[in-house]
C-alpha angles and dihedrals in degrees: 000000000000137000124344089255091054091047091050091049091048090050091048091052090048090053092050092049091051092045092053091052095046095044090049092050100041104020123244095276093044095052117088127204086247090056090050094048093047092050090052093044094240138108121264087245092060090049089055091052088064101034124028093214144358088258090056089051091050091049091049093049091050094045099042102032096032136104100261100088091053094040089049089052092050093048098045097048112113108264098148095127096054129081115266094235091053092048092048091053090049092047095048094045088050091047091050091049090049090054092045091053093052106054094154092053091047089054091051093044093055096040097048098106089144091058100051093140092055091046092050091049094049097045090043091055092051091049092047091051092051090043091052090052090051092046090053091051092047090050090051089053093243095114125036118252110274143139097292092180092061091043091051092049090048094050095044095045096043093055093044096047093045090051092047093051094043092241114145114240127208099216096187089053091049092052091045090051092056097032110027117195112251108251 
């Protein structure tokens, strides 16, 4: 199978895959270390060799399998020549599609009461990325001065909560609500 390092990395990935499945099915609080180990086909002791606690495993699943790498990619792509409202619609539609395509991760994300610090860090990063985009567009004179932090939290949370509850969201209408076209 390769070197010991490659085997260890393969095992770690296997543990993360199993953890995602179990956390999605049982919730973070409902999943025991025994459940996690059984799903991965290992002993609890081996699980602890890779992750010091269940909370560390949850945090790793959220960080490594989560939305932030893709959201970061979406928000840092060069869109300087396009109108802010158009870019926001594209970003939020992409974010919603990303959430829709990761139902297991969404279940973990919203059941991770035991990993509040990791959730706060991840959602905070998403909000900061959106806020930085808005700040850049305010500085360029494209958007009026406003509380970009609140706007970013509103956009990020509205898309996430609507996806989690299965409520359809009209992203263009959301963007228009916050940033109406000048008529």
